[in-house]
mmCIF file of the N, C-alpha and C atoms, coordinates in Angstrom:
data_MODEL
# 
_entry.id   MODEL 
# 
loop_
_atom_site.group_PDB 
_atom_site.id 
_atom_site.type_symbol 
_atom_site.label_atom_id 
_atom_site.label_alt_id 
_atom_site.label_comp_id 
_atom_site.label_asym_id 
_atom_site.label_entity_id 
_atom_site.label_seq_id 
_atom_site.pdbx_PDB_ins_code 
_atom_site.Cartn_x 
_atom_site.Cartn_y 
_atom_site.Cartn_z 
_atom_site.occupancy 
_atom_site.B_iso_or_equiv 
_atom_site.pdbx_formal_charge 
_atom_site.auth_seq_id 
_atom_site.auth_comp_id 
_atom_site.auth_asym_id 
_atom_site.auth_atom_id 
_atom_site.pdbx_PDB_model_num 
ATOM 1   N N  . MET A 1 1  ? -36.761 6.773  7.965  1.00 0.00 ? 1  MET A N  1 
ATOM 2   C CA . MET A 1 1  ? -36.081 7.978  7.532  1.00 0.00 ? 1  MET A CA 1 
ATOM 3   C C  . MET A 1 1  ? -36.373 8.150  6.047  1.00 0.00 ? 1  MET A C  1 
ATOM 4   N N  . THR A 1 2  ? -36.791 9.337  5.709  1.00 0.00 ? 2  THR A N  1 
ATOM 5   C CA . THR A 1 2  ? -37.081 9.632  4.312  1.00 0.00 ? 2  THR A CA 1 
ATOM 6   C C  . THR A 1 2  ? -35.865 10.256 3.645  1.00 0.00 ? 2  THR A C  1 
ATOM 7   N N  . LYS A 1 3  ? -35.954 10.380 2.339  1.00 0.00 ? 3  LYS A N  1 
ATOM 8   C CA . LYS A 1 3  ? -34.866 10.996 1.582  1.00 0.00 ? 3  LYS A CA 1 
ATOM 9   C C  . LYS A 1 3  ? -34.681 12.450 2.016  1.00 0.00 ? 3  LYS A C  1 
ATOM 10  N N  . ALA A 1 4  ? -35.781 13.138 2.275  1.00 0.00 ? 4  ALA A N  1 
ATOM 11  C CA . ALA A 1 4  ? -35.709 14.535 2.711  1.00 0.00 ? 4  ALA A CA 1 
ATOM 12  C C  . ALA A 1 4  ? -35.024 14.651 4.074  1.00 0.00 ? 4  ALA A C  1 
ATOM 13  N N  . ASP A 1 5  ? -35.318 13.712 4.979  1.00 0.00 ? 5  ASP A N  1 
ATOM 14  C CA . ASP A 1 5  ? -34.666 13.713 6.296  1.00 0.00 ? 5  ASP A CA 1 
ATOM 15  C C  . ASP A 1 5  ? -33.161 13.516 6.164  1.00 0.00 ? 5  ASP A C  1 
ATOM 16  N N  . TYR A 1 6  ? -32.774 12.569 5.297  1.00 0.00 ? 6  TYR A N  1 
ATOM 17  C CA . TYR A 1 6  ? -31.346 12.307 5.093  1.00 0.00 ? 6  TYR A CA 1 
ATOM 18  C C  . TYR A 1 6  ? -30.642 13.519 4.486  1.00 0.00 ? 6  TYR A C  1 
ATOM 19  N N  . LEU A 1 7  ? -31.267 14.139 3.494  1.00 0.00 ? 7  LEU A N  1 
ATOM 20  C CA . LEU A 1 7  ? -30.653 15.304 2.856  1.00 0.00 ? 7  LEU A CA 1 
ATOM 21  C C  . LEU A 1 7  ? -30.533 16.476 3.830  1.00 0.00 ? 7  LEU A C  1 
ATOM 22  N N  . ALA A 1 8  ? -31.515 16.643 4.696  1.00 0.00 ? 8  ALA A N  1 
ATOM 23  C CA . ALA A 1 8  ? -31.440 17.700 5.701  1.00 0.00 ? 8  ALA A CA 1 
ATOM 24  C C  . ALA A 1 8  ? -30.298 17.430 6.678  1.00 0.00 ? 8  ALA A C  1 
ATOM 25  N N  . LEU A 1 9  ? -30.126 16.175 7.047  1.00 0.00 ? 9  LEU A N  1 
ATOM 26  C CA . LEU A 1 9  ? -29.035 15.802 7.945  1.00 0.00 ? 9  LEU A CA 1 
ATOM 27  C C  . LEU A 1 9  ? -27.682 15.994 7.271  1.00 0.00 ? 9  LEU A C  1 
ATOM 28  N N  . ALA A 1 10 ? -27.581 15.612 6.011  1.00 0.00 ? 10 ALA A N  1 
ATOM 29  C CA . ALA A 1 10 ? -26.328 15.782 5.266  1.00 0.00 ? 10 ALA A CA 1 
ATOM 30  C C  . ALA A 1 10 ? -26.001 17.259 5.075  1.00 0.00 ? 10 ALA A C  1 
ATOM 31  N N  . GLU A 1 11 ? -27.021 18.075 4.915  1.00 0.00 ? 11 GLU A N  1 
ATOM 32  C CA . GLU A 1 11 ? -26.802 19.513 4.741  1.00 0.00 ? 11 GLU A CA 1 
ATOM 33  C C  . GLU A 1 11 ? -26.199 20.136 5.998  1.00 0.00 ? 11 GLU A C  1 
ATOM 34  N N  . THR A 1 12 ? -26.542 19.606 7.168  1.00 0.00 ? 12 THR A N  1 
ATOM 35  C CA . THR A 1 12 ? -25.975 20.146 8.402  1.00 0.00 ? 12 THR A CA 1 
ATOM 36  C C  . THR A 1 12 ? -24.488 19.841 8.515  1.00 0.00 ? 12 THR A C  1 
ATOM 37  N N  . ARG A 1 13 ? -24.022 18.771 7.882  1.00 0.00 ? 13 ARG A N  1 
ATOM 38  C CA . ARG A 1 13 ? -22.604 18.385 7.928  1.00 0.00 ? 13 ARG A CA 1 
ATOM 39  C C  . ARG A 1 13 ? -21.798 18.926 6.747  1.00 0.00 ? 13 ARG A C  1 
ATOM 40  N N  . PHE A 1 14 ? -22.455 19.552 5.781  1.00 0.00 ? 14 PHE A N  1 
ATOM 41  C CA . PHE A 1 14 ? -21.774 20.003 4.572  1.00 0.00 ? 14 PHE A CA 1 
ATOM 42  C C  . PHE A 1 14 ? -20.687 21.035 4.868  1.00 0.00 ? 14 PHE A C  1 
ATOM 43  N N  . GLU A 1 15 ? -20.964 21.982 5.737  1.00 0.00 ? 15 GLU A N  1 
ATOM 44  C CA . GLU A 1 15 ? -19.973 23.013 6.070  1.00 0.00 ? 15 GLU A CA 1 
ATOM 45  C C  . GLU A 1 15 ? -18.738 22.397 6.722  1.00 0.00 ? 15 GLU A C  1 
ATOM 46  N N  . ALA A 1 16 ? -18.946 21.407 7.567  1.00 0.00 ? 16 ALA A N  1 
ATOM 47  C CA . ALA A 1 16 ? -17.811 20.737 8.215  1.00 0.00 ? 16 ALA A CA 1 
ATOM 48  C C  . ALA A 1 16 ? -16.961 20.006 7.184  1.00 0.00 ? 16 ALA A C  1 
ATOM 49  N N  . LEU A 1 17 ? -17.596 19.410 6.192  1.00 0.00 ? 17 LEU A N  1 
ATOM 50  C CA . LEU A 1 17 ? -16.845 18.722 5.141  1.00 0.00 ? 17 LEU A CA 1 
ATOM 51  C C  . LEU A 1 17 ? -16.072 19.706 4.273  1.00 0.00 ? 17 LEU A C  1 
ATOM 52  N N  . CYS A 1 18 ? -16.662 20.849 3.977  1.00 0.00 ? 18 CYS A N  1 
ATOM 53  C CA . CYS A 1 18 ? -15.969 21.870 3.179  1.00 0.00 ? 18 CYS A CA 1 
ATOM 54  C C  . CYS A 1 18 ? -14.788 22.455 3.946  1.00 0.00 ? 18 CYS A C  1 
ATOM 55  N N  . ALA A 1 19 ? -14.896 22.541 5.249  1.00 0.00 ? 19 ALA A N  1 
ATOM 56  C CA . ALA A 1 19 ? -13.826 23.103 6.070  1.00 0.00 ? 19 ALA A CA 1 
ATOM 57  C C  . ALA A 1 19 ? -12.612 22.180 6.137  1.00 0.00 ? 19 ALA A C  1 
ATOM 58  N N  . LEU A 1 20 ? -12.763 20.937 5.755  1.00 0.00 ? 20 LEU A N  1 
ATOM 59  C CA . LEU A 1 20 ? -11.647 19.996 5.799  1.00 0.00 ? 20 LEU A CA 1 
ATOM 60  C C  . LEU A 1 20 ? -10.559 20.337 4.788  1.00 0.00 ? 20 LEU A C  1 
ATOM 61  N N  . ALA A 1 21 ? -10.887 21.085 3.769  1.00 0.00 ? 21 ALA A N  1 
ATOM 62  C CA . ALA A 1 21 ? -9.912  21.420 2.724  1.00 0.00 ? 21 ALA A CA 1 
ATOM 63  C C  . ALA A 1 21 ? -8.789  22.310 3.255  1.00 0.00 ? 21 ALA A C  1 
ATOM 64  N N  . ARG A 1 22 ? -8.982  22.928 4.394  1.00 0.00 ? 22 ARG A N  1 
ATOM 65  C CA . ARG A 1 22 ? -7.969  23.847 4.938  1.00 0.00 ? 22 ARG A CA 1 
ATOM 66  C C  . ARG A 1 22 ? -6.784  23.129 5.580  1.00 0.00 ? 22 ARG A C  1 
ATOM 67  N N  . HIS A 1 23 ? -6.877  21.831 5.785  1.00 0.00 ? 23 HIS A N  1 
ATOM 68  C CA . HIS A 1 23 ? -5.801  21.089 6.441  1.00 0.00 ? 23 HIS A CA 1 
ATOM 69  C C  . HIS A 1 23 ? -4.633  20.855 5.492  1.00 0.00 ? 23 HIS A C  1 
ATOM 70  N N  . ALA A 1 24 ? -3.437  21.079 6.000  1.00 0.00 ? 24 ALA A N  1 
ATOM 71  C CA . ALA A 1 24 ? -2.233  20.924 5.181  1.00 0.00 ? 24 ALA A CA 1 
ATOM 72  C C  . ALA A 1 24 ? -1.787  19.466 5.104  1.00 0.00 ? 24 ALA A C  1 
ATOM 73  N N  . ASP A 1 25 ? -1.990  18.718 6.170  1.00 0.00 ? 25 ASP A N  1 
ATOM 74  C CA . ASP A 1 25 ? -1.532  17.324 6.145  1.00 0.00 ? 25 ASP A CA 1 
ATOM 75  C C  . ASP A 1 25 ? -2.723  16.365 6.070  1.00 0.00 ? 25 ASP A C  1 
ATOM 76  N N  . PHE A 1 26 ? -2.471  15.232 5.460  1.00 0.00 ? 26 PHE A N  1 
ATOM 77  C CA . PHE A 1 26 ? -3.538  14.267 5.215  1.00 0.00 ? 26 PHE A CA 1 
ATOM 78  C C  . PHE A 1 26 ? -4.008  13.590 6.499  1.00 0.00 ? 26 PHE A C  1 
ATOM 79  N N  . TYR A 1 27 ? -3.135  13.424 7.468  1.00 0.00 ? 27 TYR A N  1 
ATOM 80  C CA . TYR A 1 27 ? -3.509  12.763 8.720  1.00 0.00 ? 27 TYR A CA 1 
ATOM 81  C C  . TYR A 1 27 ? -4.633  13.529 9.420  1.00 0.00 ? 27 TYR A C  1 
ATOM 82  N N  . THR A 1 28 ? -4.474  14.837 9.546  1.00 0.00 ? 28 THR A N  1 
ATOM 83  C CA . THR A 1 28 ? -5.494  15.651 10.207 1.00 0.00 ? 28 THR A CA 1 
ATOM 84  C C  . THR A 1 28 ? -6.781  15.656 9.395  1.00 0.00 ? 28 THR A C  1 
ATOM 85  N N  . PHE A 1 29 ? -6.646  15.745 8.075  1.00 0.00 ? 29 PHE A N  1 
ATOM 86  C CA . PHE A 1 29 ? -7.812  15.700 7.190  1.00 0.00 ? 29 PHE A CA 1 
ATOM 87  C C  . PHE A 1 29 ? -8.594  14.409 7.403  1.00 0.00 ? 29 PHE A C  1 
ATOM 88  N N  . GLU A 1 30 ? -7.885  13.284 7.378  1.00 0.00 ? 30 GLU A N  1 
ATOM 89  C CA . GLU A 1 30 ? -8.543  11.986 7.518  1.00 0.00 ? 30 GLU A CA 1 
ATOM 90  C C  . GLU A 1 30 ? -9.170  11.827 8.901  1.00 0.00 ? 30 GLU A C  1 
ATOM 91  N N  . LYS A 1 31 ? -8.505  12.301 9.928  1.00 0.00 ? 31 LYS A N  1 
ATOM 92  C CA . LYS A 1 31 ? -9.006  12.197 11.298 1.00 0.00 ? 31 LYS A CA 1 
ATOM 93  C C  . LYS A 1 31 ? -10.321 12.964 11.452 1.00 0.00 ? 31 LYS A C  1 
ATOM 94  N N  . GLU A 1 32 ? -10.351 14.197 10.976 1.00 0.00 ? 32 GLU A N  1 
ATOM 95  C CA . GLU A 1 32 ? -11.568 14.998 11.104 1.00 0.00 ? 32 GLU A CA 1 
ATOM 96  C C  . GLU A 1 32 ? -12.665 14.510 10.161 1.00 0.00 ? 32 GLU A C  1 
ATOM 97  N N  . PHE A 1 33 ? -12.292 14.032 8.976  1.00 0.00 ? 33 PHE A N  1 
ATOM 98  C CA . PHE A 1 33 ? -13.266 13.460 8.045  1.00 0.00 ? 33 PHE A CA 1 
ATOM 99  C C  . PHE A 1 33 ? -13.965 12.265 8.688  1.00 0.00 ? 33 PHE A C  1 
ATOM 100 N N  . ASN A 1 34 ? -13.182 11.427 9.352  1.00 0.00 ? 34 ASN A N  1 
ATOM 101 C CA . ASN A 1 34 ? -13.737 10.262 10.032 1.00 0.00 ? 34 ASN A CA 1 
ATOM 102 C C  . ASN A 1 34 ? -14.694 10.682 11.147 1.00 0.00 ? 34 ASN A C  1 
ATOM 103 N N  . GLN A 1 35 ? -14.357 11.724 11.888 1.00 0.00 ? 35 GLN A N  1 
ATOM 104 C CA . GLN A 1 35 ? -15.228 12.201 12.959 1.00 0.00 ? 35 GLN A CA 1 
ATOM 105 C C  . GLN A 1 35 ? -16.556 12.706 12.405 1.00 0.00 ? 35 GLN A C  1 
ATOM 106 N N  . VAL A 1 36 ? -16.502 13.442 11.299 1.00 0.00 ? 36 VAL A N  1 
ATOM 107 C CA . VAL A 1 36 ? -17.721 13.984 10.694 1.00 0.00 ? 36 VAL A CA 1 
ATOM 108 C C  . VAL A 1 36 ? -18.622 12.844 10.218 1.00 0.00 ? 36 VAL A C  1 
ATOM 109 N N  . TRP A 1 37 ? -18.056 11.884 9.488  1.00 0.00 ? 37 TRP A N  1 
ATOM 110 C CA . TRP A 1 37 ? -18.867 10.801 8.930  1.00 0.00 ? 37 TRP A CA 1 
ATOM 111 C C  . TRP A 1 37 ? -19.354 9.835  10.001 1.00 0.00 ? 37 TRP A C  1 
ATOM 112 N N  . THR A 1 38 ? -18.564 9.600  11.028 1.00 0.00 ? 38 THR A N  1 
ATOM 113 C CA . THR A 1 38 ? -19.008 8.727  12.112 1.00 0.00 ? 38 THR A CA 1 
ATOM 114 C C  . THR A 1 38 ? -20.175 9.363  12.855 1.00 0.00 ? 38 THR A C  1 
ATOM 115 N N  . GLY A 1 39 ? -20.086 10.665 13.101 1.00 0.00 ? 39 GLY A N  1 
ATOM 116 C CA . GLY A 1 39 ? -21.184 11.372 13.760 1.00 0.00 ? 39 GLY A CA 1 
ATOM 117 C C  . GLY A 1 39 ? -22.450 11.366 12.927 1.00 0.00 ? 39 GLY A C  1 
ATOM 118 N N  . MET A 1 40 ? -22.291 11.571 11.630 1.00 0.00 ? 40 MET A N  1 
ATOM 119 C CA . MET A 1 40 ? -23.450 11.564 10.742 1.00 0.00 ? 40 MET A CA 1 
ATOM 120 C C  . MET A 1 40 ? -24.048 10.164 10.652 1.00 0.00 ? 40 MET A C  1 
ATOM 121 N N  . GLY A 1 41 ? -23.194 9.159  10.574 1.00 0.00 ? 41 GLY A N  1 
ATOM 122 C CA . GLY A 1 41 ? -23.683 7.780  10.525 1.00 0.00 ? 41 GLY A CA 1 
ATOM 123 C C  . GLY A 1 41 ? -24.455 7.405  11.771 1.00 0.00 ? 41 GLY A C  1 
ATOM 124 N N  . ARG A 1 42 ? -23.989 7.874  12.913 1.00 0.00 ? 42 ARG A N  1 
ATOM 125 C CA . ARG A 1 42 ? -24.695 7.597  14.169 1.00 0.00 ? 42 ARG A CA 1 
ATOM 126 C C  . ARG A 1 42 ? -26.076 8.243  14.158 1.00 0.00 ? 42 ARG A C  1 
ATOM 127 N N  . GLN A 1 43 ? -26.158 9.478  13.682 1.00 0.00 ? 43 GLN A N  1 
ATOM 128 C CA . GLN A 1 43 ? -27.454 10.154 13.628 1.00 0.00 ? 43 GLN A CA 1 
ATOM 129 C C  . GLN A 1 43 ? -28.410 9.454  12.666 1.00 0.00 ? 43 GLN A C  1 
ATOM 130 N N  . VAL A 1 44 ? -27.904 9.029  11.520 1.00 0.00 ? 44 VAL A N  1 
ATOM 131 C CA . VAL A 1 44 ? -28.744 8.308  10.559 1.00 0.00 ? 44 VAL A CA 1 
ATOM 132 C C  . VAL A 1 44 ? -29.233 7.002  11.171 1.00 0.00 ? 44 VAL A C  1 
ATOM 133 N N  . LEU A 1 45 ? -28.347 6.277  11.823 1.00 0.00 ? 45 LEU A N  1 
ATOM 134 C CA . LEU A 1 45 ? -28.725 5.010  12.449 1.00 0.00 ? 45 LEU A CA 1 
ATOM 135 C C  . LEU A 1 45 ? -29.759 5.220  13.547 1.00 0.00 ? 45 LEU A C  1 
ATOM 136 N N  . GLU A 1 46 ? -29.581 6.228  14.379 1.00 0.00 ? 46 GLU A N  1 
ATOM 137 C CA . GLU A 1 46 ? -30.529 6.485  15.460 1.00 0.00 ? 46 GLU A CA 1 
ATOM 138 C C  . GLU A 1 46 ? -31.890 6.888  14.916 1.00 0.00 ? 46 GLU A C  1 
ATOM 139 N N  . GLN A 1 47 ? -31.923 7.662  13.833 1.00 0.00 ? 47 GLN A N  1 
ATOM 140 C CA . GLN A 1 47 ? -33.209 8.055  13.263 1.00 0.00 ? 47 GLN A CA 1 
ATOM 141 C C  . GLN A 1 47 ? -33.882 6.883  12.563 1.00 0.00 ? 47 GLN A C  1 
ATOM 142 N N  . THR A 1 48 ? -33.103 5.945  12.053 1.00 0.00 ? 48 THR A N  1 
ATOM 143 C CA . THR A 1 48 ? -33.668 4.793  11.366 1.00 0.00 ? 48 THR A CA 1 
ATOM 144 C C  . THR A 1 48 ? -34.140 3.731  12.353 1.00 0.00 ? 48 THR A C  1 
ATOM 145 N N  . VAL A 1 49 ? -33.301 3.396  13.330 1.00 0.00 ? 49 VAL A N  1 
ATOM 146 C CA . VAL A 1 49 ? -33.598 2.315  14.267 1.00 0.00 ? 49 VAL A CA 1 
ATOM 147 C C  . VAL A 1 49 ? -34.235 2.831  15.547 1.00 0.00 ? 49 VAL A C  1 
ATOM 148 N N  . GLY A 1 50 ? -33.737 3.926  16.054 1.00 0.00 ? 50 GLY A N  1 
ATOM 149 C CA . GLY A 1 50 ? -34.204 4.477  17.312 1.00 0.00 ? 50 GLY A CA 1 
ATOM 150 C C  . GLY A 1 50 ? -33.017 4.899  18.150 1.00 0.00 ? 50 GLY A C  1 
ATOM 151 N N  . PRO A 1 51 ? -33.249 5.594  19.249 1.00 0.00 ? 51 PRO A N  1 
ATOM 152 C CA . PRO A 1 51 ? -32.134 6.066  20.077 1.00 0.00 ? 51 PRO A CA 1 
ATOM 153 C C  . PRO A 1 51 ? -31.400 4.914  20.765 1.00 0.00 ? 51 PRO A C  1 
ATOM 154 N N  . VAL A 1 52 ? -30.162 5.158  21.086 1.00 0.00 ? 52 VAL A N  1 
ATOM 155 C CA . VAL A 1 52 ? -29.348 4.165  21.786 1.00 0.00 ? 52 VAL A CA 1 
ATOM 156 C C  . VAL A 1 52 ? -29.832 4.093  23.230 1.00 0.00 ? 52 VAL A C  1 
ATOM 157 N N  . PRO A 1 53 ? -30.124 2.880  23.741 1.00 0.00 ? 53 PRO A N  1 
ATOM 158 C CA . PRO A 1 53 ? -30.599 2.762  25.118 1.00 0.00 ? 53 PRO A CA 1 
ATOM 159 C C  . PRO A 1 53 ? -29.488 3.074  26.117 1.00 0.00 ? 53 PRO A C  1 
ATOM 160 N N  . ALA A 1 54 ? -29.890 3.429  27.333 1.00 0.00 ? 54 ALA A N  1 
ATOM 161 C CA . ALA A 1 54 ? -28.916 3.738  28.376 1.00 0.00 ? 54 ALA A CA 1 
ATOM 162 C C  . ALA A 1 54 ? -28.106 2.496  28.743 1.00 0.00 ? 54 ALA A C  1 
ATOM 163 N N  . ASP A 1 55 ? -28.757 1.337  28.769 1.00 0.00 ? 55 ASP A N  1 
ATOM 164 C CA . ASP A 1 55 ? -28.070 0.083  29.071 1.00 0.00 ? 55 ASP A CA 1 
ATOM 165 C C  . ASP A 1 55 ? -27.833 -0.650 27.756 1.00 0.00 ? 55 ASP A C  1 
ATOM 166 N N  . LYS A 1 56 ? -26.594 -0.647 27.290 1.00 0.00 ? 56 LYS A N  1 
ATOM 167 C CA . LYS A 1 56 ? -26.296 -1.226 25.980 1.00 0.00 ? 56 LYS A CA 1 
ATOM 168 C C  . LYS A 1 56 ? -26.466 -2.741 25.947 1.00 0.00 ? 56 LYS A C  1 
ATOM 169 N N  . ARG A 1 57 ? -26.550 -3.378 27.102 1.00 0.00 ? 57 ARG A N  1 
ATOM 170 C CA . ARG A 1 57 ? -26.730 -4.831 27.156 1.00 0.00 ? 57 ARG A CA 1 
ATOM 171 C C  . ARG A 1 57 ? -28.189 -5.235 26.983 1.00 0.00 ? 57 ARG A C  1 
ATOM 172 N N  . LYS A 1 58 ? -29.107 -4.316 27.224 1.00 0.00 ? 58 LYS A N  1 
ATOM 173 C CA . LYS A 1 58 ? -30.526 -4.629 27.152 1.00 0.00 ? 58 LYS A CA 1 
ATOM 174 C C  . LYS A 1 58 ? -30.961 -4.731 25.694 1.00 0.00 ? 58 LYS A C  1 
ATOM 175 N N  . LYS A 1 59 ? -31.581 -5.831 25.351 1.00 0.00 ? 59 LYS A N  1 
ATOM 176 C CA . LYS A 1 59 ? -32.052 -6.025 23.985 1.00 0.00 ? 59 LYS A CA 1 
ATOM 177 C C  . LYS A 1 59 ? -33.531 -5.653 23.929 1.00 0.00 ? 59 LYS A C  1 
ATOM 178 N N  . THR A 1 60 ? -33.865 -4.853 22.952 1.00 0.00 ? 60 THR A N  1 
ATOM 179 C CA . THR A 1 60 ? -35.253 -4.474 22.749 1.00 0.00 ? 60 THR A CA 1 
ATOM 180 C C  . THR A 1 60 ? -35.615 -4.713 21.294 1.00 0.00 ? 60 THR A C  1 
ATOM 181 N N  . VAL A 1 61 ? -36.881 -4.783 21.035 1.00 0.00 ? 61 VAL A N  1 
ATOM 182 C CA . VAL A 1 61 ? -37.356 -4.968 19.671 1.00 0.00 ? 61 VAL A CA 1 
ATOM 183 C C  . VAL A 1 61 ? -37.445 -3.594 19.023 1.00 0.00 ? 61 VAL A C  1 
ATOM 184 N N  . SER A 1 62 ? -36.798 -3.453 17.901 1.00 0.00 ? 62 SER A N  1 
ATOM 185 C CA . SER A 1 62 ? -36.814 -2.197 17.166 1.00 0.00 ? 62 SER A CA 1 
ATOM 186 C C  . SER A 1 62 ? -38.047 -2.146 16.279 1.00 0.00 ? 62 SER A C  1 
ATOM 187 N N  . THR A 1 63 ? -38.664 -0.986 16.176 1.00 0.00 ? 63 THR A N  1 
ATOM 188 C CA . THR A 1 63 ? -39.824 -0.855 15.302 1.00 0.00 ? 63 THR A CA 1 
ATOM 189 C C  . THR A 1 63 ? -39.419 -0.971 13.845 1.00 0.00 ? 63 THR A C  1 
ATOM 190 N N  . ALA A 1 64 ? -38.226 -0.516 13.500 1.00 0.00 ? 64 ALA A N  1 
ATOM 191 C CA . ALA A 1 64 ? -37.764 -0.610 12.114 1.00 0.00 ? 64 ALA A CA 1 
ATOM 192 C C  . ALA A 1 64 ? -37.533 -2.069 11.730 1.00 0.00 ? 64 ALA A C  1 
ATOM 193 N N  . ALA A 1 65 ? -36.943 -2.848 12.611 1.00 0.00 ? 65 ALA A N  1 
ATOM 194 C CA . ALA A 1 65 ? -36.693 -4.260 12.332 1.00 0.00 ? 65 ALA A CA 1 
ATOM 195 C C  . ALA A 1 65 ? -38.002 -5.039 12.322 1.00 0.00 ? 65 ALA A C  1 
ATOM 196 N N  . THR A 1 66 ? -38.925 -4.693 13.205 1.00 0.00 ? 66 THR A N  1 
ATOM 197 C CA . THR A 1 66 ? -40.204 -5.379 13.271 1.00 0.00 ? 66 THR A CA 1 
ATOM 198 C C  . THR A 1 66 ? -41.028 -5.107 12.027 1.00 0.00 ? 66 THR A C  1 
ATOM 199 N N  . ALA A 1 67 ? -40.962 -3.903 11.505 1.00 0.00 ? 67 ALA A N  1 
ATOM 200 C CA . ALA A 1 67 ? -41.735 -3.546 10.318 1.00 0.00 ? 67 ALA A CA 1 
ATOM 201 C C  . ALA A 1 67 ? -41.279 -4.350 9.109  1.00 0.00 ? 67 ALA A C  1 
ATOM 202 N N  . ARG A 1 68 ? -39.997 -4.674 9.033  1.00 0.00 ? 68 ARG A N  1 
ATOM 203 C CA . ARG A 1 68 ? -39.486 -5.444 7.900  1.00 0.00 ? 68 ARG A CA 1 
ATOM 204 C C  . ARG A 1 68 ? -39.945 -6.893 7.944  1.00 0.00 ? 68 ARG A C  1 
ATOM 205 N N  . LEU A 1 69 ? -40.275 -7.405 9.126  1.00 0.00 ? 69 LEU A N  1 
ATOM 206 C CA . LEU A 1 69 ? -40.674 -8.802 9.258  1.00 0.00 ? 69 LEU A CA 1 
ATOM 207 C C  . LEU A 1 69 ? -42.113 -9.040 8.829  1.00 0.00 ? 69 LEU A C  1 
ATOM 208 N N  . LYS A 1 70 ? -42.913 -8.010 8.794  1.00 0.00 ? 70 LYS A N  1 
ATOM 209 C CA . LYS A 1 70 ? -44.341 -8.164 8.459  1.00 0.00 ? 70 LYS A CA 1 
ATOM 210 C C  . LYS A 1 70 ? -44.539 -8.357 6.990  1.00 0.00 ? 70 LYS A C  1 
# 
């Protein structure tokens, strides 16, 4: 993942983060903030490592992890 890829991904979530200011109570703000950042973190992780496999128990070699070992 390049810096440009990350910034493009962050730009897609910017409107959702700005919309959080409309919440009157902190609980709702924190709940939705967590959802936005968790979703963004998942996308960053998938673009860096690769997509999540259908069978979560199956271990595969990641190209990102393999590249670091060389």
